[in-house]
N, C-alpha and C positions, 0 to 999 in steps of 0.2 A: 504494500500500500504506500502511495506517495506521502511525503510529509504533509501535515495539515497546513492549509493556507492561513496566513496571518491576516486577520480581518480587523478593520477599524470601522466604527459606526459613528456617523455624525448625528448627534442628538441622543437624548436620554428619555425624554417624555413624548407624549403624543404617539404617533405611529412608530416612532423610533423604538418604543417599548416592545412592539410586535417584532421588530427586527432582532432586538436582543433576545427575545424568547425563542424565536425560530433558530437563531444561530447557536444558542445554548444547546439545543437538541442535536444539531449537526456536529457541534464540538464534542458531545458525548459519544458520537459515532466515529470520531477521529478525522472528520473531513475538514475541520477548520479550527482555528483558535482565535478568539476575540482578544486582541492585545491592547486595544485602546478605544476610547470614546471621548466625546467632547460635548460641552453644553455651556452656554453663557452663565447658567446658574447651576453648576454641578452639585452644590450642597443640598439641592432639593431632592436628590435621587440617591439610591444606593446601587452599587455595582458589585459584581462578583470578584473574588480574590484574583489577583493577577492581571486585572484590566486597569491600565493607566488612564487617568482622567485628565483632560486638558480643557482650557477655557475657550479654545477656538479650533477650527478646522486646520488652519495653517500650522498652529502649534502641534496638533496631533500628527500631521504628516511627517514630522521628523522621525517617527518610529519606523518609517519606510514599510508600510503594510503592503501585502500583495493585492488586497481588495479593499475598497472603501464603499460602504453603502451610504446613500444620501436620502434618508426619509425626512427631508427638511422642507420648509416652506417654499412654495413655487417661486416667489421672487428671488430666492437665493440660489436656485438651481444652476443658472448659467455661470455665475462667478465661482461657485463651488466645484462644478464640473470642470471648469478650466484649471482650477488648482489641482484637482486629482489627476487629470491628464498630464499636467506639467510635472507632477511628482512620479509619473510613470507607474501609477497604480491602476488596476482595473476598477471600473466604476459601475456599481449597480445603482441606478437612478430611479427613484419612485416616480410614478406617473403623476401628472403629465410632465414631460420634460420642460416645456414652456408653453404658454398660450399666446405668445407674441411672435409672429412669424419671423421678423428680422433677427430676433434673439435666437430662435430655434435654428435658423440657417447657419448662424455663426457657430452654434454648438455642434451641429452636424458636420460642418467643415472642419472644425477643430478635431472632432473625433476620428476623422480620416487618418490623422497622424498618431492616434493613440496606440500604445503598446498592445492593448487588448481592446476590441470594440466594446463600447458601453452597452449594457442591457437596461432597457426601460421596463419598469415593473408593471406592465399590463398582464396581470396574473392569469386570467382565464384562458387565453389563446394557447398556452402551453399544455393545457390539460390533455392527456393522451386520448380521451374519448372525443374531444373536439378535433384534434389532429386527425384521428381516424375518420371522422365524419367528413372533414374537408377533403380527404383523399377520395372518398366515394363521390362527393360532389364533382370534383375535378375530373374524375373518371367518367362522368356523364351518367351515373346510375339513375339519377332522378330527373334528367333532362336539364336544360339551361336554367340558371338562376335568374329570376325576374325581379324580386324585391327582397330587401332586408329591412326589418323594422324593429323599433324598441319603444315600449311604453314604460315610463318610469315615474311612479308617483311616490316620492320620498319626502314626507313632511319633515320640516326642520323648525326647531324652536329659535327664539331670539338669541340664545346663547351660541348657536352655531355661527351666527354672523358677528358676534362680539368677542369671539375667542381669540382673535388676533387682529392685526392692522391691515389685512388684505382680503379676508373673506367677504364676498359680496361686493368687491371693489373693482373698478376698471383700472385704477392706478393707485399706487401707494408710494408716497415720497417721490412722486414724479416718475416712478417706474411702472410701465404698463403691466397689468396683471390679467385683466379680462376673465375674472372668475365667473363660473357659470355652472349649472347642474350638469350639462353635457361635457364641459371641459374638465370638471374636477370630480365631484362625488360619483357620477355615473360614467366616468371616462372608460372604465373597463368594458362596459357594454358597448360604447361607441366604437372602441377599437375592435370588439368582437365582430360588429357588422362589417367593418372594413376588411377584417380578416376573411370573413366569408365571401366578400364581394370580389376578390381577385387574388392573384398569386404573385408574390407572397402576401401583399396587401393591396386592396383596390386603390386606384388613383381617382381622386375627386376632380370632376370636370366643372360642374356648376353647382351653386347652392342658392336656395331661397330660404328665408327665415322670417319668423314672426316672434319677436322677443318681448317679454313683459316682466314686470315686477309687482308682487303683491306685498312683500315685506318692505320695510323702510330701509332700502339699500340703494347703492349707486348702480350696480350692475343688474342683470336679470336673474330671476329665480324660476322662470318658466320659459320654455322654448318649444316652438313648432318649427322643425328644421327638415327640409327636403333637399336631397342632393342627387345628381346624376353621376354615376360612376362610369369609368371607362368600361366599354363593352355593353353599355346600355342599362345596367342594373340600377334600380331606383332604391334609394335609402330614405327612410323617414324616421324621425325621432319626435316623440311627444313626451316631454319631461317637465316636472315641476317639483319645487320644494314647498309649495303652498298646500293647504288642505290638511286633512287628518287621515285620509285613506292611504294605505301602503300597497303598492303593487309594482311588479316589474315583469315584463313579458317580451322576450326576444323571439322573433319569428322570421323564418326564411320561406319564401314562396318560390317554388320551382315549377317547371312545366308539369312534372309528373308526381309531385309530392309537396306537402306542406310540413315544415318542421317547426315545432313550438317548444320553447323552454319554459316549463312552469316554474322552474327555479334554476339556479346557476349550474347545478350538477345533474340535471335530468333533461333529456330531449325526447320528444314524441314525434315520430315520423308517420304521417297519414298519407299513404300512397293513393294515387288516382285509381288504382285497382281495388281499393277497399281494404287493403292490408294495413295494419298498424304495428309499429315497432317501437319499443321503449329502450332508450340507451341510458345507462347510469355511469357516472364517474365513479372511480374507485377512491377519489379524494374525499376524505371525511368532512373536512372543514377548511375554512380559508387560511387558518394557521398552517395546516399541512400544505396547502397550495403555495404559500410563501416559502416554506422549507424546500419544496420541490423546485421552485424557481431558483432559489439560491444554489441548490445542488446542481442544477443544469448549468448555471452560469459558472460555477466552480469548475465544471468539466471543460468549459470553454477556456477558462484561465489556464488550466493544466494542459491544454492542447488535445483534449479527448473528444471534443465536439467542434465542428467547424465554425459555428456562429451562434450568437445569442438568440434566444427565442424571439425577442423583439428588439431590434437595434434602433439606434437613433434615426438612421436612414429610413427604417420602416415605420417611424412615427410621423413622417412628413404629412401623410394624408390626414391623420388625426388633427394635427396643428392647423393645416390648411382648412379643413372643414370648420373648425371652431372659429378661425379668423374670418372666413367668408360669411359665416352666420352673422357676426357682428357688422360686417360691411354691408350686408343686405338689409339690415333692419335697424330702425330706431328702437329704443326701449320704451315701451308703453307702460303706463301705470294702471294697474288693475285695482278696482275698488273692492276691498274685502268686505264680506258680509258679517264676519265675526272674528274675534281673536280671543284666545284663552290667556290665562295668567302667564303661561310659559312663552307666549309670543307666537304660537302657531296661528296662522291666518287662513281663512277659507274664502273662496270665491265661488259663488253659485254657478253651477253648470260647467266649471272649468274642466273637471276630470272627464265629463262626457265629451266635451269638445276635443280634448287630447285623444281620447279613444277613437272618435270619428276620424280625426286627422290621420292617426297611425293606420287605421284600417282602410281608409278610402282616399286620403289626401285632401279632405275637406277643410280648407283654411278657416280660421275663426272670423276673419273679415276678408277684405279684398286680397287677392293673391299678391304676395310681395314680389319685388323685383329680383330677377335672377342675376347673380354675379359670378364671375369666374377669375377675378384677379386683375392686375397684380395686387399683392398684399403689401 
């Protein structure tokens, strides 16, 4: 067995805690050793014995880790990614890499000279049951792909938007952020649709969007987004952080079958011939999914796999889709019908409109303008 990779984690709280937990299990199997971590307020957290604690990423990089994971705020990704690449460490970067196109392009260009290509943490696309289903789609088993859609009803409280200085913002400190449900919380599902739509990832040709806010925020918390992908596949997203109902539904429409995901680890294939097939992931929970993603990336770092599951280059369509959505639409203000003490707001009829849009492309008002760039 090769010696364990020396890993450093940027951050100790928030989603960084999930990184620490996943890496601890891989360390117990001898695949890695967490040698360092950093946080501006390290005294607020506890670490395992043998892990050095630093006040900043730059200070942490002096330990010369093999791999650095960046479960850090979106506005910090570009600067921190540059530092990791310059230190010649492999970088595991949490999604999204950036939501500002010029910044993303600079990151992707920089990564071309990296010692090891960066992996972006879009977790679901690496699941073996999704990879196997995509091979069947590419082999033409179900006929041509026609549509890919996602309905995401994910209520958020006031605390979600007050937890930091960039949530729900278009900019923070002059830095473009463009936070949104489709760009951040539901980004995994958006990348899933692009993964289904092409090989290795569908290219986005044009986008139309209708964006709105019900919470008292600068950016949008609701999005009706349609895109035409290379090859003619249609993509539709209907997502919101308003309301109290929770639902997510990923759907693929092919000539000879319809594939629906009642949850992230189950797929139902309804064939035109009347047959039904149920596919189940062997991944038990999202913690295990993260561990598998790390394990796959470590194999890339050791030269045992040719490329990351999702590279920075393969994130281009995702960033382009998000950017063109904002270019297509002003952000409208929705009048909420009610708000509870936690700050959840509801808009009458909104969820029904989102469902209709996802199912049939029925826009809530006039069809928005189509945009294709440049960004």
